Structure formats: structure tokens, C-alpha cells
VODREN-445731 format. One line per 4 residues: number of its first residue (from 1); their letters; for each residue x, y, z of C-alpha. Coordinates in nm, 4 decimals, decimal comma. Each point is the difference from the previous one (the first is absolute). Layout:
// residues N
NUM) a) X Y Z ~ ...
This chain:
// residues 433
1) mmla) 3,2635 2,2457 -3,6718 ~ -0,3505 0,1169 -0,0921 ~ -0,2209 -0,2737 -0,1682 ~ -0,2296 0,0741 -0,2651
5) psal) -0,3834 0,0033 0,0435 ~ -0,0843 -0,3103 -0,1730 ~ 0,2870 -0,1932 0,1540 ~ -0,0975 0,1340 0,3324
9) lalm) -0,3718 -0,1211 -0,0345 ~ 0,1093 -0,3525 -0,1395 ~ 0,2145 -0,0114 0,3216 ~ -0,2967 0,0711 0,2000
13) ralv) -0,2118 -0,2159 -0,1724 ~ 0,2554 -0,2818 0,0611 ~ 0,0017 0,0676 0,3607 ~ -0,3707 0,0002 0,0617
17) lali) -0,0053 -0,3453 -0,1975 ~ 0,2832 -0,1421 0,2147 ~ -0,1875 0,0856 0,3161 ~ -0,3214 -0,1198 -0,1160
21) lagy) 0,1634 -0,3556 -0,0791 ~ 0,1656 0,0078 0,3047 ~ -0,3087 0,0163 0,2091 ~ 0,0429 0,3504 0,1186
25) gpsl) -0,2540 0,1904 -0,2064 ~ -0,3170 -0,2055 -0,0178 ~ -0,2050 0,3381 0,0572 ~ 0,1337 0,1311 -0,3451
29) aaav) -0,1482 -0,2785 -0,1720 ~ -0,2978 -0,0654 0,2119 ~ -0,3349 -0,0218 -0,1768 ~ -0,3533 0,0354 0,0981
33) leva) -0,2077 -0,3208 -0,1154 ~ -0,3626 0,0469 0,0311 ~ -0,2099 -0,3439 0,1204 ~ -0,3650 -0,0249 -0,0894
37) pgts) -0,2789 -0,2162 0,1547 ~ 0,0133 -0,3348 -0,1826 ~ 0,3617 -0,0060 -0,0237 ~ 0,2282 -0,1615 0,2597
41) inaa) 0,2079 0,2169 0,2194 ~ 0,2697 -0,2928 0,0181 ~ 0,0267 0,0267 -0,4048 ~ 0,0735 0,3532 0,0634
45) iasa) 0,2450 -0,0749 0,2401 ~ 0,1885 -0,2661 -0,1893 ~ 0,0236 0,2621 -0,3084 ~ 0,1145 0,3082 0,2345
49) qkgd) 0,3363 0,0877 0,0434 ~ 0,1658 0,0996 0,3352 ~ -0,1147 0,3227 0,1138 ~ -0,3069 0,0076 -0,2004
53) tlli) -0,3232 0,1308 0,1030 ~ -0,3377 -0,2119 -0,0229 ~ -0,2948 0,2224 -0,0356 ~ -0,3077 -0,2307 0,0751
57) apgr) -0,3325 0,1389 -0,0584 ~ -0,3137 -0,0387 0,1736 ~ -0,1725 -0,3267 -0,0239 ~ 0,0580 -0,3613 0,1813
61) yneh) 0,2965 -0,1910 -0,0482 ~ -0,0542 -0,3989 0,1220 ~ 0,3677 -0,1101 0,0252 ~ 0,2817 -0,0811 0,2350
65) vlvd) 0,2256 0,3092 -0,0652 ~ 0,4105 -0,1122 0,0154 ~ 0,2268 0,3119 0,0002 ~ 0,3556 -0,1436 -0,1113
69) kalt) 0,1497 0,2993 -0,0997 ~ 0,0476 0,3703 0,1033 ~ -0,3036 0,1776 -0,1141 ~ -0,2852 0,2273 0,0775
73) lqgr) -0,3475 -0,1089 -0,0049 ~ -0,2585 0,3128 0,0242 ~ -0,3601 -0,0381 -0,0074 ~ -0,2124 0,2408 -0,1399
77) shpt) -0,3291 0,0584 0,1706 ~ 0,0848 -0,2788 0,2349 ~ -0,0081 -0,3296 -0,2332 ~ -0,0803 -0,3062 0,1973
81) isgr) 0,2163 -0,3008 0,0170 ~ -0,1302 -0,3435 0,1282 ~ 0,1368 -0,2914 0,0969 ~ -0,2940 -0,2068 -0,0178
85) ghgd) 0,0182 -0,1474 0,3645 ~ 0,3327 -0,1895 -0,0279 ~ 0,3353 0,0857 0,0296 ~ 0,1687 0,3444 0,0028
89) tiri) -0,1790 0,2827 -0,2303 ~ 0,3260 0,1619 -0,0501 ~ 0,3333 -0,1324 0,0539 ~ 0,3248 0,2130 -0,0007
93) tapd) 0,3276 -0,1434 -0,0517 ~ 0,2524 0,2795 -0,1277 ~ 0,1137 0,2672 0,1600 ~ -0,1167 0,3672 -0,0993
97) vtli) -0,3690 -0,0600 -0,0877 ~ -0,2406 0,2327 0,0962 ~ -0,4050 -0,0514 0,0071 ~ -0,2115 0,3332 -0,0050
101) gliv) -0,3672 0,0264 -0,0085 ~ -0,1370 -0,3780 -0,0221 ~ -0,2757 -0,1912 0,1747 ~ 0,1208 -0,3442 0,0814
105) idsg) -0,2789 -0,2459 0,1135 ~ -0,0452 -0,3666 0,0704 ~ 0,3340 -0,2067 0,0927 ~ -0,0277 -0,3323 0,1270
109) adlt) -0,0655 -0,0776 0,3877 ~ 0,2885 -0,2528 0,0170 ~ 0,1651 0,1229 0,3138 ~ 0,2966 -0,2669 0,0103
113) aqna) 0,0636 0,1455 -0,3715 ~ -0,0285 0,3855 0,1047 ~ -0,2183 0,0626 -0,2515 ~ 0,0001 0,3712 -0,0253
117) giyi) -0,1752 0,2923 -0,2484 ~ 0,3905 0,1302 -0,0422 ~ 0,2763 -0,2507 0,0916 ~ 0,3370 0,1586 0,0025
121) vpga) 0,2812 -0,2438 -0,0020 ~ 0,3492 0,0029 0,1255 ~ 0,2374 0,2161 -0,1943 ~ -0,2623 0,2157 -0,1618
125) hrvq) 0,1455 0,3117 0,1466 ~ -0,1295 0,3421 -0,0115 ~ -0,3470 -0,0911 -0,0887 ~ -0,2719 0,2627 -0,0095
129) innc) -0,3625 -0,0679 0,0713 ~ -0,1832 0,3228 -0,0396 ~ -0,3767 0,0967 0,0078 ~ -0,1357 -0,3384 -0,0613
133) rlva) -0,3145 -0,1754 0,1486 ~ 0,0271 -0,3600 0,1214 ~ -0,3332 -0,1589 0,0686 ~ -0,0862 -0,3687 0,1314
137) nlfg) 0,3399 -0,1328 -0,0334 ~ 0,1334 -0,2564 0,2815 ~ 0,3101 0,2556 0,0763 ~ 0,0167 0,3234 -0,1549
141) iwlq) 0,3651 0,0652 -0,0641 ~ 0,2551 -0,2557 0,0983 ~ 0,3366 0,1468 -0,0201 ~ 0,3078 -0,2167 0,0816
145) gvdd) 0,3738 0,0327 -0,0105 ~ -0,0087 0,3531 -0,1737 ~ 0,1665 0,2944 0,0403 ~ -0,1323 0,3564 -0,0107
149) arll) -0,3539 -0,0810 -0,0877 ~ -0,2564 0,2761 -0,0541 ~ -0,3789 -0,0759 0,1100 ~ -0,1821 0,3314 -0,0301
153) nnti) -0,3723 0,1123 -0,0060 ~ -0,1341 -0,3516 -0,0392 ~ -0,3350 -0,1278 0,1249 ~ -0,0121 -0,3587 0,1169
157) tgrr) -0,3521 -0,1826 0,0845 ~ 0,0095 -0,3623 0,1302 ~ -0,1821 -0,2915 0,0095 ~ -0,2695 0,0761 0,2436
161) dlqs) -0,2013 -0,3060 -0,1215 ~ 0,2851 -0,2048 0,1746 ~ 0,0387 -0,0373 0,3776 ~ 0,3090 0,2227 0,1281
165) aqrg) 0,2428 -0,2912 0,0711 ~ -0,0878 -0,0937 -0,3872 ~ 0,1285 0,2985 -0,1515 ~ 0,2961 0,1457 -0,1031
169) ngiq) 0,1352 0,3425 0,1071 ~ -0,0370 0,2978 -0,1677 ~ 0,3976 0,0812 -0,0777 ~ 0,2479 -0,2524 0,1162
173) vydt) 0,3365 0,1096 0,0057 ~ 0,3020 -0,2383 0,0589 ~ 0,3790 -0,0114 -0,0099 ~ 0,0323 0,3677 -0,1171
177) rgar) 0,2169 0,2956 -0,0124 ~ -0,1568 0,3735 -0,0455 ~ -0,3396 -0,0539 -0,0217 ~ -0,2165 0,3039 -0,0543
181) vtgn) -0,4093 -0,0597 0,0724 ~ -0,1814 0,3160 -0,0326 ~ -0,3522 0,1093 -0,0437 ~ -0,1725 -0,3675 -0,0386
185) eisg) -0,3535 -0,0528 0,1613 ~ -0,0292 -0,3742 0,0847 ~ -0,3291 -0,1903 0,1450 ~ -0,1748 -0,3187 -0,0107
189) trdg) 0,3547 -0,2182 0,0208 ~ 0,1702 -0,2117 0,3073 ~ 0,2680 0,2530 0,0973 ~ -0,0004 0,3481 -0,1582
193) iyvd) 0,3992 0,0057 -0,0614 ~ 0,2180 -0,3003 0,0839 ~ 0,3524 0,0583 0,0270 ~ 0,2528 -0,2073 0,1418
197) vsrd) 0,3951 -0,0643 -0,0655 ~ 0,0474 0,3773 -0,1390 ~ 0,1779 0,3043 0,0756 ~ 0,0261 0,3692 -0,0993
201) aqfr) -0,3737 -0,0118 -0,0947 ~ -0,2206 0,3136 -0,0046 ~ -0,3950 -0,0251 0,0668 ~ -0,2101 0,3441 -0,0506
205) hnri) -0,3323 0,1098 -0,0339 ~ -0,1758 -0,3428 -0,0433 ~ -0,3618 -0,0464 0,1262 ~ -0,0760 -0,3847 0,1282
209) hhvr) -0,3222 -0,1016 0,1245 ~ -0,2550 -0,2998 0,0721 ~ 0,3175 -0,2165 -0,0260 ~ 0,1501 -0,2381 0,2937
213) ygth) 0,3176 0,1971 0,0691 ~ 0,0600 0,3322 -0,1815 ~ 0,3502 -0,0745 -0,0039 ~ 0,1752 -0,3385 0,1227
217) ymnt) 0,3589 0,1237 -0,0138 ~ 0,3028 -0,2195 0,1343 ~ 0,3999 0,0033 -0,0192 ~ 0,0041 0,2832 -0,2217
221) hhsi) 0,2352 0,2857 0,1202 ~ 0,0872 0,3665 -0,0466 ~ -0,3242 0,0704 -0,1745 ~ -0,2726 0,2662 0,0573
225) wedn) -0,3494 -0,0115 0,0401 ~ -0,1815 0,3483 -0,0397 ~ -0,3508 0,1500 -0,0698 ~ -0,1563 -0,3176 -0,0141
229) evyl) -0,3794 -0,0591 0,1024 ~ -0,1266 -0,3674 0,1233 ~ -0,3573 -0,0450 0,1068 ~ -0,3238 -0,2058 0,0589
233) srag) 0,2296 -0,3067 -0,0151 ~ 0,1376 -0,2565 0,2629 ~ 0,3049 0,1840 0,0435 ~ 0,2230 0,2657 -0,1030
237) lalm) 0,3615 0,0403 -0,0345 ~ 0,1689 -0,3304 0,1534 ~ 0,3630 0,0748 -0,0161 ~ 0,2000 -0,3113 0,1029
241) evrs) 0,3400 -0,1106 0,0428 ~ 0,1290 0,3091 -0,1295 ~ 0,2651 0,2835 0,0796 ~ 0,0885 0,3635 -0,1021
245) ltvr) -0,3560 0,0893 -0,1391 ~ -0,1618 0,3363 -0,0134 ~ -0,3943 -0,0176 0,0565 ~ -0,1438 0,3438 -0,0279
249) rnia) -0,3417 0,1596 -0,0567 ~ -0,1777 -0,3204 -0,0612 ~ -0,3725 -0,0173 0,0753 ~ -0,1193 -0,3155 0,1517
253) wgnt) -0,3553 -0,0116 0,0941 ~ -0,3117 -0,2273 0,0584 ~ 0,2024 -0,3104 0,0202 ~ -0,0996 -0,2745 0,1912
257) dhgi) 0,2942 -0,0950 0,1514 ~ 0,2921 0,2171 0,0250 ~ 0,1073 0,3188 -0,1972 ~ 0,3632 -0,0023 -0,0171
261) mlrt) 0,1667 -0,3248 0,1386 ~ 0,3834 0,0336 0,0739 ~ 0,1292 -0,3245 0,0711 ~ 0,3651 -0,1015 0,0123
265) iqds) 0,0832 0,3532 -0,1226 ~ 0,3178 0,2068 0,0893 ~ 0,1514 0,3129 -0,1007 ~ -0,3029 0,1503 -0,1608
269) lied) -0,2089 0,3437 -0,0121 ~ -0,3428 -0,0237 0,0388 ~ -0,1378 0,3595 0,0422 ~ -0,2919 0,2003 -0,1221
273) nvva) -0,2691 -0,2927 -0,0751 ~ -0,3620 -0,0138 0,1209 ~ -0,1419 -0,3049 0,1200 ~ -0,3545 0,0397 0,0753
277) gndr) -0,3055 -0,2461 0,0941 ~ 0,2016 -0,3206 -0,0327 ~ 0,0057 -0,2755 0,2692 ~ 0,3309 0,0552 0,0808
281) gffi) 0,1661 0,3406 -0,1214 ~ 0,3375 -0,1281 0,0172 ~ 0,0999 -0,3621 0,0525 ~ 0,3890 0,0282 0,1285
285) ydae) 0,1930 -0,3599 0,0442 ~ 0,3191 -0,0292 0,0605 ~ 0,1099 0,3292 -0,1088 ~ 0,3155 0,2067 0,0823
289) yntl) 0,1802 0,3200 -0,0672 ~ -0,2698 0,1327 -0,2025 ~ -0,1272 0,3600 0,0190 ~ -0,3871 0,0783 0,0138
293) rhnl) -0,0930 0,3250 -0,0178 ~ -0,2763 0,2462 -0,0533 ~ -0,2700 -0,2723 -0,1164 ~ -0,3505 0,0682 0,0952
297) iinn) -0,1490 -0,3320 0,1449 ~ -0,3705 0,0652 0,0102 ~ -0,3347 -0,2016 0,0820 ~ 0,1355 -0,3088 0,0066
301) rtgv) -0,0848 -0,3277 0,2121 ~ 0,3516 0,0036 0,1350 ~ 0,2354 0,2834 -0,1117 ~ 0,3320 -0,1993 0,0626
305) hlsa) 0,0570 -0,3835 0,0695 ~ 0,3486 -0,0226 0,1300 ~ 0,1602 -0,3248 0,0619 ~ 0,3040 -0,2500 -0,0370
309) gssn) 0,2505 0,2491 0,1078 ~ -0,0478 0,2858 -0,1596 ~ 0,2404 0,2490 0,1352 ~ 0,2786 0,2594 -0,0751
313) nqvd) -0,2684 0,1717 -0,2556 ~ -0,0714 0,3723 0,0409 ~ -0,3139 0,0698 0,0073 ~ -0,0722 0,3603 -0,0078
317) gndf) -0,2666 0,2885 -0,0942 ~ -0,2649 -0,2326 -0,0965 ~ -0,3764 0,0491 0,0853 ~ -0,2072 -0,2589 0,1682
321) ignq) -0,3650 0,0791 -0,0333 ~ -0,3213 -0,1370 0,0825 ~ 0,1433 -0,3612 -0,0263 ~ -0,2180 -0,2409 0,2363
325) eqvr) 0,3603 -0,1454 0,1109 ~ 0,2778 0,2213 -0,0258 ~ 0,2792 -0,2297 0,0340 ~ -0,0240 -0,3875 0,0492
329) fvaa) 0,3502 -0,0907 0,1632 ~ 0,1159 -0,3065 0,2035 ~ 0,3615 -0,0033 0,1315 ~ 0,2145 -0,0482 0,2784
333) rdve) 0,0856 0,3802 0,0282 ~ -0,1044 0,3384 -0,1360 ~ 0,0955 0,1519 -0,3311 ~ 0,0119 0,3527 -0,0041
337) wgkq) -0,1266 0,2167 -0,2879 ~ 0,0030 0,3840 -0,0654 ~ 0,3567 0,0359 0,1132 ~ 0,0327 0,3380 -0,2295
341) egny) -0,3383 0,1400 -0,1437 ~ -0,2364 -0,2082 0,2244 ~ -0,3197 -0,1518 -0,1369 ~ -0,3682 0,1176 0,0426
345) wsny) -0,2430 -0,2411 0,1620 ~ -0,3607 0,0924 -0,0110 ~ -0,0785 -0,1881 0,3216 ~ 0,2721 0,1681 0,2010
349) ngwd) -0,1174 0,1460 0,3404 ~ 0,2951 0,1995 0,0879 ~ 0,0553 0,3697 0,0247 ~ 0,2400 0,2537 -0,1531
353) qngd) 0,0297 0,2839 0,2990 ~ 0,3130 0,1690 -0,1445 ~ -0,1731 0,0282 -0,3518 ~ 0,2939 -0,1510 -0,2204
357) gqgd) -0,2329 -0,2183 -0,1957 ~ 0,1487 -0,3227 0,1837 ~ -0,1979 -0,1861 0,2764 ~ 0,1540 0,0208 0,3387
361) vaye) -0,0549 -0,3694 0,1030 ~ 0,0465 -0,2807 -0,2051 ~ -0,2127 -0,2054 -0,2296 ~ -0,0210 -0,3659 0,0482
365) andl) -0,1886 -0,2044 -0,2535 ~ -0,0744 -0,2951 0,1683 ~ -0,0749 -0,1277 0,3823 ~ -0,0737 -0,3134 0,1957
369) vdrl) -0,3713 -0,0273 -0,1131 ~ 0,1346 0,0397 -0,3720 ~ 0,1928 -0,3184 0,0329 ~ -0,2525 -0,1690 0,1873
373) nwqy) -0,2208 0,0650 -0,2830 ~ 0,2576 -0,1149 -0,2561 ~ 0,0436 -0,3439 0,1774 ~ -0,3685 -0,0552 0,1121
377) pllk) -0,2420 0,1707 -0,2938 ~ -0,3048 -0,0958 0,2062 ~ 0,1006 0,2644 0,2782 ~ -0,1117 0,2425 -0,2953
381) llga) -0,3596 -0,0599 0,1167 ~ 0,0830 0,1207 0,2891 ~ 0,1901 0,3491 -0,1139 ~ -0,2243 0,2408 0,1839
385) spal) -0,0438 -0,1869 0,3317 ~ 0,1063 0,1533 0,3516 ~ 0,2387 -0,2707 0,0660 ~ 0,2243 0,0274 -0,3366
389) qtlr) -0,0046 0,3936 0,0350 ~ 0,1327 -0,0318 0,3582 ~ 0,2795 -0,2513 -0,1333 ~ 0,0701 0,2653 -0,2353
393) faar) 0,0674 0,2832 0,2222 ~ 0,1678 -0,2329 0,2470 ~ 0,2621 -0,1245 -0,2597 ~ 0,0639 0,3718 -0,0820
397) qfpl) 0,0525 0,1102 0,3550 ~ 0,2476 -0,3501 0,1293 ~ 0,2961 -0,0387 -0,2203 ~ -0,0094 -0,3741 0,0931
401) lrap) -0,3081 -0,0159 -0,1875 ~ 0,1049 0,2113 -0,3024 ~ 0,0358 -0,1706 -0,3646 ~ 0,2722 0,0304 -0,2366
405) svvd) -0,1315 0,2628 -0,2446 ~ 0,0856 0,2402 -0,2770 ~ 0,1155 0,3251 0,1998 ~ -0,0119 0,3454 -0,1754
409) rhpr) 0,1448 0,2525 0,2723 ~ -0,0926 0,3128 -0,1968 ~ -0,3215 -0,0500 -0,2077 ~ -0,1053 0,2564 -0,1955
413) mrpl) -0,3081 0,2027 0,0550 ~ -0,1339 0,0627 -0,3246 ~ 0,0096 -0,2228 -0,3314 ~ 0,3029 0,1028 -0,2628
417) sqnw) -0,2334 -0,1157 -0,3209 ~ -0,2231 0,2748 -0,1187 ~ -0,2445 -0,2147 -0,1784 ~ -0,0905 -0,2520 0,2319
421) kkwn) -0,3799 0,0815 0,0503 ~ -0,0642 -0,1081 -0,3564 ~ 0,0823 -0,3632 0,1240 ~ -0,2846 0,0236 0,2770
425) diap) -0,2619 -0,2319 -0,1721 ~ 0,2374 -0,2788 -0,0864 ~ -0,0553 -0,2878 0,2177 ~ 0,1388 -0,3269 0,0140
429) riey) -0,1326 -0,2442 -0,2383 ~ -0,1483 -0,3836 0,0439 ~ 0,0541 -0,1783 -0,3270 ~ 0,1492 0,0582 -0,3564
433) n) -0,0472 -0,0827 -0,3232
């Protein structure tokens, strides 16, 4: 039976109204509300309906903003919201909130209260923070107990007037699932991105500099770190007590401690990263069943510091170029690397008679003199003495004097990296800001 056009139209209107009343169609009734300087953002939030957009005009708004319903706050020409030096500048307590194009400044400085430029409380799922600038806040963005957050293309500058230990982190990610943190630039905070007790997160294309740790990352599994850059800081990526990570195409350079720390990490893939001009390129501690391949480790004071029983890892196809000390390794037995492809070592003195691209004698990263230098650092003053050179030669000739080492039985004769020369001028730093 066909309905008359008027009856069909009435039925459609009733259906739309029913969807709106049931909460399934907020976008059908969404409005755009203008907020002008001299008026209150909080007052506009109070009068708005779920799904509305507040379009905030350029200017300065001195108030603590509470977003307690699903709204979009969109700035026009980046208006400024100031917390006036106390509390959180913006606090989000509802799911499905989006902030776009705002300048957020001047939170409080109470570490106990975790004051932040933008504080997102547990349950505020699917929050999106896009293209915002956060300046002079204690913590930039605090994210806790939230699923499917999106933090995209924000600039976060911390309290550089405070000592590092008194600052908050740029982005704090705690007890979350499915976070996406992409395209952010962070500087002047304590740690750039601090992550704990989370999973299924993705961190891509972030630039972090002049901080303590680029990332301080713990107890967070099944996640991805790709195409990030950390430089001129105390340390780059610190990945601790984790498993099932993909760490790919990151760059860590000019850091006064390590480029990438792998501590108590299992079942993870670390590939195609560049660590250049750090004190230690990789610091690997208590790491097992990981794959490290096709990384460029160049011009660090120590290429890899390996300790605490870090074995059963596949380390292959990496380029070790120009490190003052290629590997620092103290253990009771050899660890073999390069079982499939072989690694390139710029200080390898062997030969390739058959021209297959692999050395005919094994590369050994350390010997007895190296171990003595680590135990007794003052011996380095005698590094060029005939006595130590004779001891080094004797230790390599007599197996009884040989120290356990990282061994690469078929080292490559040429590096895999095509652009390693661009990192030639990066040298280890002494201090960080």
C-alpha cells in the first residue's frame, strides 16, 4: 500500500524527531554559537546543546573552561584562553569533545594537583585536540582513563622558567586504549610524552626537543612509534617494561644520554631508526626476543651499551659507523649478532677475498683491554701506551686471555644506509637545556 506524499512527509518528520529525542541525531539539531571577547565561554557552554559548535572569536578569555557536554570549541585565528596561573585552564569531563585552533596558556604550577593546560578526566572518550598551541602550562595535555583519543598537530611549550624536575610533561597518557598522538611539537617540558598503563596506542610524526626524555614510556603494550624525532635533550626514546612494540623510522640525535633505550622489553621490532651523536646510541638492558634491524648507529660515544642478560635478540643489517666505542658489553659468554645479513662495522679490519660482500673473519666488538678500561677508567690515560697495545694483541692471540664479546661472524663490507654521510657532523653533546 502506497502512502500519500503528505503522509510520507509526516512520517519522516516524526522519525527524525524521535531520533533527536532518543539522542541518536545530535548533528541534525546542531547549532553554531558565536563567542566574542568580553563574553564568557562557560556561559556559552551552559546554553549550548549536545553536538553544538562554539565558534570563538579572536581575543583573550581569562577563565577556567569546563566542557561537560559533547561540544566542539573552534577558535577563529587562534583565540587565547588563560588560566591566570592557577588550576587547569581547560577541563574536559564529557565524551566526544573536540577542541580546534585554540591558544591555551597559564595553568597552575601544582604538581600534586597535576595542573594542565587541557585536563581530560576518565570517561571523556573520543576527545580530539587539534591544531592547538599550549604555552606556559605545567602539564600540556593530561589524558587519563580515555579510549580513542586523538591529539593532532598541536604545539606544546613548557615552563622553561622552572627546573626540569618541577615541570610537568608535554603530553601525559595514562590508562588509555587506542590513543593516536600525531604531528605534535613539544619542547621545554620535563618529558615530552609520558605514557603508562596503556595499550594499542600510536605515536607518529612528533618532534620533541629540549626536554629530559623525549618519551618516558612504561607498561604500554601493542603500540607503534613511527617517524618521530627527538633531539637536543637528555635522552630520546625510553621504552621500558613493554612488549609487542613497533619502533620504526625514528630519529634520535644530539642527546646527552641515550638515543633509544630498550629496557625490559620483549617481542618487539626496532627497525630503520637513526641514532646519531648521542652519548649512547642504544641502551639495551634486560631485552629479549626482539628484532633490531636496518638501524643506523653513527657518531655516538658508545654505539650500543648492552647489559643485564640481553640475549636471544636478532640484531641484523645495522650500520655501526664512527662510534667512539661500537659496543660496550660485559657478560660471561659471547652474544652472536648478524646471523642472517651481517652488520656493518666501520672499524672492521678484515677482508673479503671472494667478493661476496661479507668479511672472511669474524668481527669482535670488545677485548680484554676494553673490559679493563670499563672496570678501571683511569687506564684510558694509557690507551696509546705500548704496554696496553701489547696486551690487546696478546689477548687476541691466546684464547685463555680472550674476553666474551658481541661477535658478528660475517660482517658486511659496506653499509646498507644510503644517506649515512649526512650525519657525519653530529657529535655527542655534553649538556642539555
